[in-house]
ROLO-471091 format. One line per field, with one value per residue (C-alpha): residue number from 0; residue in one letter; x, y, z. Coordinates in pm, 1 decimal. Example, Ala and Ser with C-alpha at 12.3 -4.5 7.8 and 13.67 -1.06 7.14 Angstrom:
% residues 2
lumfi = [0 1]
drendren = [A S]
c1 = [1230.0 1367.0]
c2 = [-450.0 -106.0]
c3 = [780.0 714.0]
//
This chain:
% residues 622
lumfi = [0 1 2 3 4 5 6 7 8 9 10 11 12 13 14 15 16 17 18 19 20 21 22 23 24 25 26 27 28 29 30 31 32 33 34 35 36 37 38 39 40 41 42 43 44 45 46 47 48 49 50 51 52 53 54 55 56 57 58 59 60 61 62 63 64 65 66 67 68 69 70 71 72 73 74 75 76 77 78 79 80 81 82 83 84 85 86 87 88 89 90 91 92 93 94 95 96 97 98 99 100 101 102 103 104 105 106 107 108 109 110 111 112 113 114 115 116 117 118 119 120 121 122 123 124 125 126 127 128 129 130 131 132 133 134 135 136 137 138 139 140 141 142 143 144 145 146 147 148 149 150 151 152 153 154 155 156 157 158 159 160 161 162 163 164 165 166 167 168 169 170 171 172 173 174 175 176 177 178 179 180 181 182 183 184 185 186 187 188 189 190 191 192 193 194 195 196 197 198 199 200 201 202 203 204 205 206 207 208 209 210 211 212 213 214 215 216 217 218 219 220 221 222 223 224 225 226 227 228 229 230 231 232 233 234 235 236 237 238 239 240 241 242 243 244 245 246 247 248 249 250 251 252 253 254 255 256 257 258 259 260 261 262 263 264 265 266 267 268 269 270 271 272 273 274 275 276 277 278 279 280 281 282 283 284 285 286 287 288 289 290 291 292 293 294 295 296 297 298 299 300 301 302 303 304 305 306 307 308 309 310 311 312 313 314 315 316 317 318 319 320 321 322 323 324 325 326 327 328 329 330 331 332 333 334 335 336 337 338 339 340 341 342 343 344 345 346 347 348 349 350 351 352 353 354 355 356 357 358 359 360 361 362 363 364 365 366 367 368 369 370 371 372 373 374 375 376 377 378 379 380 381 382 383 384 385 386 387 388 389 390 391 392 393 394 395 396 397 398 399 400 401 402 403 404 405 406 407 408 409 410 411 412 413 414 415 416 417 418 419 420 421 422 423 424 425 426 427 428 429 430 431 432 433 434 435 436 437 438 439 440 441 442 443 444 445 446 447 448 449 450 451 452 453 454 455 456 457 458 459 460 461 462 463 464 465 466 467 468 469 470 471 472 473 474 475 476 477 478 479 480 481 482 483 484 485 486 487 488 489 490 491 492 493 494 495 496 497 498 499 500 501 502 503 504 505 506 507 508 509 510 511 512 513 514 515 516 517 518 519 520 521 522 523 524 525 526 527 528 529 530 531 532 533 534 535 536 537 538 539 540 541 542 543 544 545 546 547 548 549 550 551 552 553 554 555 556 557 558 559 560 561 562 563 564 565 566 567 568 569 570 571 572 573 574 575 576 577 578 579 580 581 582 583 584 585 586 587 588 589 590 591 592 593 594 595 596 597 598 599 600 601 602 603 604 605 606 607 608 609 610 611 612 613 614 615 616 617 618 619 620 621]
drendren = [X X X X X X X X X X X X X X X X X X X X X X X X X X X X X X X X X X X X X X X X X X X X X X X X X X X X X X X X X X X X X X X X X X X X X X X X X X X X X X X X X X X X X X X X X X X X X X X X X X X X X X X X X X X X X X X X X X X X X X X X X X X X X X X X X X X X X X X X X X X X X X X X X X X X X X X X X X X X X X X X X X X X X X X X X X X X X X X X X X X X X X X X X X X X X X X X X X X X X X X X X X X X X X X X X X X X X X X X X X X X X X X X X X X X X X X X X X X X X X X X X X X X X X X X X X X X X X X X X X X X X X X X X X X X X X X X X X X X X X X X X X X X X X X X X X X X X X X X X X X X X X X X X X X X X X X X X X X X X X X X X X X X X X X X X X X X X X X X X X X X X X X X X X X X X X X X X X X X X X X X X X X X X X X X X X X X X X X X X X X X X X X X X X X X X X X X X X X X X X X X X X X X X X X X X X X X X X X X X X X X X X X X X X X X X X X X X X X X X X X X X X X X X X X X X X X X X X X X X X X X X X X X X X X X X X X X X X X X X X X X X X X X X X X X X X X X X X X X X X X X X X X X X X X X X X X X X X X X X X X X X X X X X X X X X X X X X X X X X X X X X X X X X X X X X X X X X X X X X X X X X X X X X X X X X X X X X X X X X X X X X X X X X X X X X X X X X X X X X X X X X X X X X X X X X X X X X X X X X X X X X X]
c1 = [10.6 130.0 161.1 110.5 355.8 575.4 567.4 722.7 838.2 593.0 680.0 799.4 474.1 622.1 665.8 362.8 101.3 134.0 461.4 324.9 151.3 103.0 193.6 15.3 -34.5 -356.7 -292.0 -346.6 -719.5 -539.5 -770.6 -995.6 -1034.5 -1162.5 -1333.4 -1623.8 -1853.4 -1850.5 -1967.4 -1597.0 -1724.7 -2000.3 -1826.6 -1591.6 -1748.9 -2059.9 -1753.4 -1630.8 -2002.2 -1998.4 -1648.0 -1578.4 -1322.4 -1360.1 -1274.8 -876.4 -659.3 -923.0 -908.4 -512.6 -509.4 -791.0 -646.6 -331.0 -526.0 -596.0 -197.7 -58.3 357.6 288.7 479.9 154.5 25.0 396.8 411.9 -1.9 81.8 435.5 182.7 12.6 101.6 75.6 -220.3 -73.6 -170.9 -529.1 -676.3 -881.3 -821.0 -866.1 -940.3 -962.1 -1163.0 -1123.8 -1444.2 -1278.7 -1449.2 -1142.3 -929.6 -578.3 -321.2 26.8 76.0 -249.4 -436.6 -776.5 -1066.2 -1192.5 -1574.6 -1571.1 -1386.1 -1409.5 -1238.3 -1432.0 -1286.8 -1384.3 -1331.1 -1393.6 -1287.0 -1631.2 -1799.7 -1862.5 -1783.7 -1774.6 -1813.9 -1679.8 -1778.0 -1688.0 -1891.8 -1624.6 -1534.5 -1380.3 -1159.9 -809.5 -455.2 -242.1 63.2 351.3 40.1 -138.2 -469.4 -730.1 -1035.2 -998.6 -1031.3 -803.4 -494.6 -605.5 -495.3 -154.1 -198.5 -338.0 -50.1 -114.5 -477.0 -319.6 -96.7 -378.1 -617.3 -354.1 -233.3 -586.2 -743.3 -373.9 -480.8 -327.9 -426.9 -401.1 -562.7 -677.7 -943.0 -966.4 -1308.5 -1473.4 -1786.4 -1796.6 -1681.2 -1942.4 -2204.0 -2022.4 -2056.2 -2351.4 -2541.8 -2313.7 -2448.3 -2783.6 -2898.7 -2974.8 -3298.3 -3344.4 -3685.9 -3548.5 -3707.0 -3832.8 -3842.3 -3473.6 -3554.5 -3362.4 -3380.8 -3068.8 -3239.2 -2940.3 -3034.5 -2778.6 -3018.5 -3016.6 -2680.4 -2572.6 -2635.9 -2971.6 -3124.7 -3506.5 -3535.9 -3946.6 -3987.4 -4009.2 -3892.7 -3756.3 -3422.9 -3173.5 -2982.7 -2599.2 -2675.1 -2975.4 -2779.3 -2496.7 -2743.3 -2917.7 -2550.9 -2389.9 -2653.3 -2647.1 -2774.5 -3128.5 -2995.6 -2714.2 -2351.2 -2499.3 -2830.4 -2570.0 -2324.8 -2625.8 -2772.4 -2411.3 -2377.2 -2757.7 -2662.0 -2369.7 -2582.7 -2876.2 -2629.7 -2422.5 -2822.4 -2920.3 -2538.0 -2720.9 -3023.7 -2741.1 -2585.5 -2200.1 -2033.4 -2002.4 -1798.2 -1426.7 -1351.2 -1562.3 -1409.0 -1071.5 -1204.0 -1383.8 -1039.8 -796.2 -1003.2 -1186.5 -1018.1 -652.7 -565.8 -273.4 -555.4 -375.7 -318.4 -509.4 -565.0 -625.8 -883.8 -1110.2 -1091.4 -1215.7 -1429.0 -1516.1 -1595.7 -1779.5 -2024.0 -2090.6 -2070.5 -2425.5 -2611.2 -2762.6 -2390.0 -2319.5 -2174.8 -2307.4 -2099.9 -2124.5 -1952.2 -2139.3 -1920.5 -2093.5 -2032.2 -1806.3 -1589.1 -1307.2 -1088.1 -1416.6 -1454.4 -1739.8 -1614.1 -1702.2 -1531.8 -1549.9 -1473.7 -1245.4 -1461.1 -1695.9 -1419.1 -1331.9 -1606.2 -1712.2 -1414.2 -1492.4 -1804.9 -1648.5 -1428.7 -1692.9 -1982.5 -2303.0 -2558.6 -2942.4 -3125.1 -3523.6 -3743.5 -3448.2 -3559.2 -3403.8 -3141.7 -2815.5 -2675.9 -2470.7 -2118.8 -1975.4 -1676.9 -1463.8 -1464.2 -1286.0 -900.3 -821.3 -456.4 -396.4 -140.3 -63.1 -98.7 -59.2 260.6 79.0 224.5 40.3 -257.3 -245.9 -258.4 -545.5 -753.0 -708.8 -866.2 -1144.2 -1237.5 -1165.3 -1429.0 -1668.8 -1518.6 -1329.0 -989.1 -709.3 -387.4 -115.9 124.0 263.7 330.4 246.0 439.5 390.4 222.4 105.5 -286.5 -537.5 -759.5 -850.7 -876.1 -982.5 -855.2 -1034.1 -944.9 -1180.7 -1471.1 -1449.9 -1553.8 -1891.0 -1705.2 -1435.7 -1784.1 -1884.6 -1531.8 -1490.4 -1850.8 -1710.7 -1416.9 -1619.2 -1849.4 -1444.2 -1287.3 -1264.0 -1253.1 -1046.2 -1006.5 -746.8 -626.1 -549.8 -177.6 -162.5 -373.8 -47.4 -274.1 -500.3 -836.4 -878.3 -613.1 -721.0 -462.7 -541.1 -573.6 -503.2 -851.0 -871.1 -1002.6 -1011.2 -1365.7 -1561.1 -1892.6 -2205.8 -2344.7 -2563.3 -2914.4 -3027.7 -3097.6 -3447.1 -3594.9 -3747.7 -4120.8 -4326.6 -4428.0 -4749.4 -5076.1 -5430.7 -5549.2 -5807.1 -5681.7 -5530.0 -5829.7 -5976.1 -5657.1 -5616.8 -5942.0 -5930.8 -5549.0 -5690.5 -5854.2 -5484.6 -5316.6 -5586.9 -5317.1 -5280.5 -5497.7 -5387.2 -5411.3 -5378.5 -5200.8 -5400.8 -5109.7 -4850.8 -4532.9 -4598.0 -4536.6 -4589.5 -4733.2 -4774.8 -4530.4 -4606.7 -4868.6 -4769.4 -4894.2 -4633.5 -4537.8 -4179.5 -4171.9 -4409.7 -4249.4 -4526.1 -4759.6 -4522.8 -4759.3 -4665.9 -4752.7 -4532.5 -4644.2 -4316.9 -4427.4 -4241.5 -4106.2 -3914.1 -3645.6 -3336.8 -3482.1 -3456.2 -3635.8 -3665.5 -3829.5 -3989.7 -4226.8 -4440.6 -4430.4 -4662.2 -4586.1 -4737.6 -4301.2 -4236.6 -3961.8 -3834.9 -3494.0 -3486.8 -3681.8 -3360.1 -3120.3 -3429.3 -3208.8 -3530.3 -3932.1 -4196.2 -4524.5 -4822.2 -5163.5 -5157.5 -4899.1 -4514.0 -4304.9 -3991.3 -3718.4 -3448.6 -3190.0 -2899.5 -2623.8 -2863.7 -3117.7 -3453.8 -3440.5 -3744.4 -4068.4 -4202.3 -4544.6 -4680.7 -5068.5 -5276.8 -5051.1 -4883.4 -4582.9 -4600.1 -4239.5 -4247.3 -3873.9 -3681.6 -3552.1 -3165.4 -3047.8 -3275.2 -3455.1 -3767.1 -3783.0 -3836.1 -4084.2 -4221.2 -4242.1 -4415.3 -4666.8 -4734.4 -4710.0 -4907.8 -5172.2 -5188.7 -5573.6 -5765.2 -6009.2 -6282.1 -6192.8 -6070.0 -6133.0 -6016.2 -6113.7 -6328.9 -6143.7 -5865.6 -5873.8 -5840.8 -5573.2 -5586.3 -5286.0 -5167.0 -5161.1 -4965.2 -5000.7 -4712.6 -4599.2 -4196.9 -3912.8 -3843.5]
c2 = [-30.4 312.7 538.7 903.0 1127.8 1264.0 1676.7 1952.4 2224.4 2524.2 2836.3 3179.6 3407.1 3618.4 3395.8 3301.8 3108.7 2777.6 2824.6 2715.8 2502.7 2134.2 1875.4 1585.7 1224.9 1020.6 770.6 505.7 472.4 480.1 159.0 263.6 -52.6 75.0 -159.5 -253.7 -89.1 -310.0 -267.8 -101.7 222.1 246.4 156.9 378.2 633.5 566.4 568.4 890.4 1013.0 963.8 993.7 1381.2 1554.9 1516.4 1165.4 1320.2 1080.6 764.7 836.5 812.5 512.5 344.9 451.1 304.0 -27.5 -53.7 -12.5 -371.3 -418.0 -714.0 -768.9 -733.1 -422.2 -209.5 -291.9 -174.8 135.4 106.6 111.0 496.2 834.4 1122.4 1409.5 1639.7 1979.6 2125.4 1761.8 1534.7 1255.8 898.6 633.6 262.0 64.5 -315.2 -506.7 -875.9 -1204.7 -1161.0 -890.8 -954.5 -1169.0 -1251.2 -1447.9 -1508.7 -1173.3 -1338.6 -1335.9 -950.8 -971.9 -654.1 -309.6 81.8 374.5 665.9 1010.2 1287.6 1649.0 1899.5 2184.5 2121.4 1989.4 1630.8 1256.2 1027.4 624.0 405.5 51.1 -223.8 -609.8 -851.0 -1069.7 -776.4 -961.5 -716.9 -763.2 -760.6 -670.6 -889.4 -1243.7 -1205.7 -1135.7 -1269.6 -1160.7 -808.4 -980.4 -1198.0 -930.9 -965.0 -1328.9 -1163.7 -911.5 -555.1 -350.1 -613.1 -488.5 -85.7 -175.8 -314.4 -36.9 215.0 61.8 41.7 386.9 601.3 778.6 784.7 524.2 785.1 579.2 225.0 43.5 -289.0 -451.5 -743.5 -800.7 -849.8 -527.4 -408.4 -576.3 -395.5 -58.2 -46.1 -171.9 55.3 414.5 246.1 168.9 265.3 302.7 214.7 150.3 -171.7 -260.0 -605.7 -936.7 -1100.6 -1413.7 -1775.4 -2064.2 -2294.4 -2640.9 -2828.4 -2798.0 -2674.9 -2445.2 -2279.4 -2380.0 -2044.3 -1779.3 -1790.2 -1411.8 -1284.8 -939.0 -807.6 -516.2 -130.6 158.7 55.9 43.2 -231.5 -375.6 -488.2 -891.9 -732.1 -448.0 -739.8 -965.5 -619.3 -513.9 -860.6 -1056.5 -1077.0 -1507.0 -1419.4 -1086.6 -962.9 -806.2 -493.9 -468.5 -587.7 -299.1 -68.0 -184.8 -92.2 256.4 287.1 216.8 502.0 735.3 654.9 610.3 986.7 1116.9 1029.1 1144.7 1336.2 1064.0 830.8 963.3 921.5 627.5 651.1 331.3 407.0 -8.2 -109.3 148.0 8.4 -352.6 -317.0 -175.0 -442.2 -692.5 -613.5 -314.3 -230.9 65.1 354.4 674.9 648.6 1042.8 1204.5 1529.6 1369.5 1159.4 1490.2 1676.0 1339.4 1391.2 1682.9 1631.2 1380.2 1533.8 1890.4 1769.5 1799.4 1478.1 1587.1 1553.2 1185.9 1055.7 702.9 522.1 247.0 24.7 -211.1 -507.8 -843.1 -1186.4 -1457.9 -1828.4 -1785.0 -2130.7 -2272.9 -1932.2 -1674.3 -1364.1 -987.8 -817.8 -443.5 -260.6 119.5 309.6 231.6 249.7 566.8 734.7 636.4 793.7 1052.5 1087.8 986.3 1242.4 1524.3 1404.6 1620.7 1724.4 1745.1 2017.2 2059.2 1844.9 1748.0 1923.3 2290.1 2404.5 2437.3 2735.7 2746.4 2873.1 3142.6 2972.3 3309.0 3224.7 2880.6 2884.9 2650.1 2479.9 2322.3 2073.2 1909.7 1515.6 1376.9 1522.2 1684.0 2029.9 2315.1 2071.9 2233.3 2597.1 2477.0 2319.7 2610.2 2838.9 2637.8 2656.1 3012.7 3072.2 2914.8 3144.7 2965.3 3146.1 2949.8 2861.8 2710.1 2458.3 2289.2 1913.4 1613.1 1400.6 1196.5 1135.2 856.4 988.5 876.8 1032.4 1291.0 1415.5 1630.6 1745.7 1916.7 2120.0 2044.3 2256.8 2242.5 1904.0 2051.6 2271.3 1972.6 1784.0 2035.0 2121.8 1720.2 1657.6 1933.5 1725.1 1479.2 1141.8 959.2 1226.1 1115.3 1347.6 1278.8 1470.2 1579.2 1682.6 2005.8 1967.3 1813.9 2054.2 2303.5 2625.0 2520.3 2469.3 2269.0 2130.6 1976.3 1653.8 1642.3 1319.2 1172.1 1178.1 1558.9 1664.6 1994.1 2108.3 2123.7 1873.2 1950.6 1985.9 1668.8 1705.1 1811.6 1548.9 1494.4 1366.8 1030.6 997.7 857.2 463.2 395.1 299.1 329.5 98.5 45.0 -290.2 -170.2 -28.8 -318.2 -452.8 -111.5 -72.9 -408.7 -245.2 -35.8 -129.0 -268.8 110.4 305.0 601.2 648.4 840.3 565.0 633.0 390.6 457.8 483.3 444.3 252.4 144.2 -52.7 -366.9 -393.5 -596.0 -601.9 -887.5 -765.1 -516.2 -537.9 -332.2 -290.5 -104.2 85.2 62.5 100.5 468.4 694.2 448.0 482.5 271.6 195.0 28.0 -69.7 -166.7 -400.7 -342.5 -552.3 -489.4 -674.7 -417.8 -588.2 -887.4 -905.0 -831.5 -495.4 -412.9 -9.0 102.7 303.4 357.1 548.8 629.7 829.0 876.7 1232.3 1358.5 973.2 1049.7 920.1 1297.4 1509.4 1629.9 1709.1 1856.8 1999.0 2064.4 2072.4 2244.0 2033.5 2007.9 2162.6 1941.3 1999.0 1689.3 1669.3 1521.5 1328.6 1290.7 1092.8 1241.5 1223.2 948.7 1021.3 827.2 913.6 1174.4 1264.3 1483.3 1557.0 1516.4 1527.7 1428.2 1087.0 1119.1 889.5 808.1 675.0 502.0 381.6 43.8 20.6 99.5 375.8 149.2 374.3 749.3 1071.3 1121.7 811.8 826.8 1179.8 1040.2 753.4 1008.6 1214.2 959.4 900.3 934.9 894.7 561.8 791.7 952.6 638.5 646.5 699.8 1018.4 926.6 817.0 665.3 270.9 61.0 -171.2 -531.2 -573.4 -844.1 -875.4 -1061.9 -914.0 -1157.4 -1284.7 -1418.2 -1159.5 -1285.4]
c3 = [22.4 -97.6 216.7 242.1 110.8 335.8 447.1 340.3 573.7 541.3 345.8 457.3 415.0 139.3 -135.8 -384.9 -325.7 -564.5 -340.1 -13.4 -143.1 -41.2 -254.9 -309.9 -493.2 -443.9 -147.5 -372.7 -243.9 86.7 229.3 540.0 750.0 1046.4 1320.8 1402.9 1654.5 2039.7 2361.9 2457.7 2372.7 2524.6 2853.6 2909.4 2787.6 3025.0 3269.9 3147.1 3167.9 3544.3 3723.0 3861.9 3885.4 4260.3 4261.1 4067.4 4325.9 4303.8 3941.8 3901.6 4063.8 3926.4 3511.4 3701.9 3744.9 3316.9 3243.0 3320.7 3298.7 3058.5 2718.5 2512.2 2714.5 2627.2 2261.9 2247.9 2404.4 2169.6 1871.1 1917.5 1825.6 2027.8 1947.1 1734.3 1866.1 1684.8 1593.5 1676.7 1867.2 1727.5 1996.6 1916.8 2150.6 2110.4 2284.8 2367.0 2550.1 2886.9 2929.7 2824.6 3010.3 2980.6 2642.8 2632.3 2456.6 2449.8 2155.1 1947.0 1917.7 1829.8 1703.5 1688.5 1581.8 1730.5 1572.6 1885.2 1705.8 2005.8 1713.0 1545.1 1820.1 1699.3 1785.6 1478.6 1437.8 1143.1 1136.8 929.3 917.8 1188.2 916.9 697.3 495.3 541.0 511.6 855.8 898.9 879.1 838.0 543.9 494.2 732.4 890.7 1062.5 1472.8 1397.2 1393.5 1747.3 1815.8 1768.3 2076.7 2070.7 1909.3 1568.7 1591.2 1618.3 1360.0 1133.2 1154.8 1149.6 813.2 669.2 748.5 727.7 1062.0 1393.9 1699.0 1967.6 2262.8 2293.0 2511.5 2573.6 2756.6 2800.2 2798.4 3241.0 3177.6 2979.7 3214.5 3566.6 3409.2 3222.8 3579.0 3785.4 3592.9 3676.6 3336.1 2951.6 2850.6 2487.2 2218.5 2144.5 1784.0 1778.9 1991.2 2030.4 2138.8 2192.2 2397.7 2379.0 2353.8 2212.5 1872.0 1630.2 1532.5 1876.8 1960.9 2100.1 2381.3 2526.7 2529.6 2524.9 2500.2 2465.6 2212.8 2264.9 2515.0 2811.0 3116.9 3025.6 3255.5 3197.0 3088.7 2894.6 2735.5 2636.2 2480.9 2283.0 2114.3 2069.1 1908.2 1550.2 1491.8 1273.9 1132.1 968.7 1084.4 992.2 1226.8 1500.4 1385.5 1368.7 1724.4 1884.0 1712.9 1855.7 2199.0 2193.0 2092.0 2380.9 2606.4 2497.9 2519.1 2818.3 3018.9 3267.2 3353.4 3461.5 3714.3 3864.2 3951.7 4334.0 4432.1 4351.7 4488.2 4260.4 3988.1 4024.2 4037.5 3668.1 3577.1 3754.7 3630.6 3303.0 3095.7 2931.5 2849.2 2752.3 2913.9 3184.6 3196.5 3404.4 3277.6 2931.2 3057.9 3216.1 2840.3 2759.9 2938.7 2918.2 2463.4 2554.5 2806.6 2608.7 2221.4 2101.4 2068.1 1786.7 1638.2 1681.8 1329.7 1239.6 911.4 828.7 545.3 314.2 170.9 6.7 105.8 -5.7 63.5 62.0 218.4 357.6 541.0 493.6 491.2 390.0 146.0 95.8 -253.7 -241.1 -408.1 -116.2 162.9 10.7 35.9 382.8 534.1 359.4 602.6 876.9 873.5 743.1 867.7 758.1 996.4 885.9 1060.1 1022.6 829.1 548.9 322.2 407.2 127.7 260.1 200.0 -73.2 -21.7 -267.9 -552.4 -473.8 -103.6 -154.4 -278.8 -468.6 -556.1 -865.0 -939.9 -1239.0 -1178.1 -1535.6 -1675.5 -1974.8 -2001.7 -1850.8 -1780.1 -1384.1 -1528.4 -1773.8 -1468.5 -1292.3 -1595.4 -1630.8 -1269.6 -1266.7 -1487.1 -1237.2 -1039.7 -771.8 -632.0 -819.6 -838.7 -968.4 -732.3 -979.6 -1017.7 -865.8 -642.1 -989.3 -1266.2 -1208.4 -1162.5 -1453.9 -1312.1 -1117.7 -742.4 -529.1 -145.6 85.6 470.9 746.0 639.8 328.5 208.4 -1.6 -236.5 -292.9 -387.3 -619.8 -773.2 -854.6 -1007.8 -1225.9 -1339.0 -1460.9 -1277.2 -1247.2 -993.6 -671.3 -382.4 4.5 366.3 478.2 830.2 969.7 953.6 610.7 453.5 536.2 497.2 182.1 136.9 -142.0 -362.4 -646.5 -839.6 -1200.7 -1433.3 -1740.2 -1834.2 -1818.2 -2157.6 -2166.8 -2073.2 -1776.6 -1696.4 -1607.4 -1250.0 -1199.5 -1110.6 -751.8 -544.0 -444.1 -113.9 -243.6 -247.6 48.7 28.5 205.8 199.3 347.4 571.7 871.0 974.2 1334.2 1450.8 1640.7 1738.8 1906.1 2080.6 2157.7 2405.0 2472.7 2763.3 2922.7 2879.0 3081.2 3112.0 2733.3 2455.4 2192.5 1842.9 1481.4 1223.2 868.8 687.3 734.6 493.8 155.5 215.8 562.0 842.3 1169.9 1425.3 1775.1 1963.8 2283.9 2622.9 2853.1 3192.0 3124.0 3484.1 3785.3 3864.1 3778.7 3599.3 3304.1 3047.0 2722.2 2358.5 2147.2 1790.6 1531.9 1182.7 897.7 590.9 405.0 221.5 12.0 -1.3 423.4 702.6 883.7 1127.7 1218.6 1494.9 1644.0 2006.3 2229.6 2612.4 2904.9 3044.6 3106.6 2871.3 2803.1 2695.2 2361.9 2238.0 2372.2 2098.6 1813.0 1506.0 1420.8 1409.5 1111.0 1205.7 1040.6 1118.7 1437.0 1584.7 1649.6 1536.8 1613.4 1372.1 1537.1 1202.4 1165.4 931.6 658.6 720.2 964.2 1226.5 1397.3 1436.5 1755.4 1860.1 2185.6 2220.0 2603.8 2791.1 2526.6 2345.1 2031.9 1774.3 1433.0 1455.5 1127.0 1097.1 1189.4 851.2 801.3 556.2 517.8 372.1 551.3 370.2 460.7 834.8 805.8 620.7 884.2 1172.7 1053.2 947.5 1346.5 1451.3 1809.5 1786.0 1763.9 1444.4 1262.5 945.1 580.0 340.0 73.8 -202.5 0.8 -60.2 239.9 174.1 426.2 602.2 773.8 1173.3 1439.2 1820.8 1933.1 1610.4 1526.2 1449.7 1285.3]
//
């Protein structure tokens, strides 16, 4: 793999602009293999948010308990890199079946690469399937989680080599540690999307851990939380990744509700028995604590790379295209956060305010000047920076400094459909905003910009099929004003209708309806929740508001995907939740929410066709 080019010394200010340009070459499709999301991030952030500065002395001693002097731990610490001034902090978190010991690292079950950017106030996660088939330095190509069998340092080296990003800190936590920490913070409220059930009866079909988790909004203790984030036997690795990311988001959202960990002895025991990390500097630990606490709840980016299944030497693996990896690393480093209802237009960047440095990447005479002149006709402030490090660039590439992704994307569109974009750190950018490396495919003309993307239309059907079911269940939840949806997503069936108590505190009643839809040939689950619980934590940190039909709907976007739409009426709160992989469009979710009616007004409008859907109240999922 070609490594990123060395950084030249920054030229003095009096030199011409092109003399100050950063000289680039494409990092040979720099591979981006961040780790899988695991329970480690949930646990350590739960710990981070719970420790107070007043426990500084205990904290210093507690952190030291997590830094053993084994050969494996020393090698892992040596493999990390310091955080550069002004740069984000990258933390690699590793979930294992047991804490590493001398000569035995245990087995890695999941990994996550977390990016914490205090300058731009966001936390970003990049997730991979656990069976990703990747090069492991000094070993060969294998599943990414096999790197851990050679010690934590090998996992750090693998992730760093594949992503091109430094690992500043690492945290290893085992199953028991995760469970203990969730219990110590008092549990986490989650909206469980469906029923998760397996009874280990000794047959091959059920030869995995037992689980019995009902759907609906509820507080999960450590054991149930571990079951929820680990489960993957009747769905895909991508669904598990989505559950784990969702758990982290809710843990972050509930920082104020979780309370403090006030048992130093218990913390020391968990750290000494279940956690290993090089994050032992108390001031640095507290600075990460501050970011975890102060990053806005609506600025947690969740990015997942999609691969395709294959068989290698009789083993099931996930193969991922490099174009997919390149696109998702840009999303990870420069996440987009949609506000409002998702249809609000972002004010376009004035090209005249964007400095663009153009480098010749093909060797053709005056090609950089030609491209700079063409971009100048579009009002970009262009300058020529000379030649790239080599002329081996068949297509044009556009690099951007933090905050300049959108203009870089527009410039890449002008350079043709094969042009790629890539994010730069503040240090690598060296004062440049956008850098274009011209490719051999430049034909002397800019391409016309593509048509603007449109939000996909709603895909729903009108139905009265749920009316009788909801009337029958109304007596079980006298504290709720039960409503029924008169529209559902096309192709949906009802698998579960559950009336229950969230807890006995203040008579918190709830109803959960689990809908099943086949998206991409696989069953996915979306839901309707209604509850009289006051201020449920899941509804903190809304991204926007839609006022329609006398209702005030709160939107909850994850990047560009609408995950949840909620409103409150007469003491009852209602929300529609998307599938784990965001299979419903924003317009579909909005139409469903707007169709909710009290039972005494549950009728279709004149001229609408009633579509019968299958109703089960206690079905299997799957």
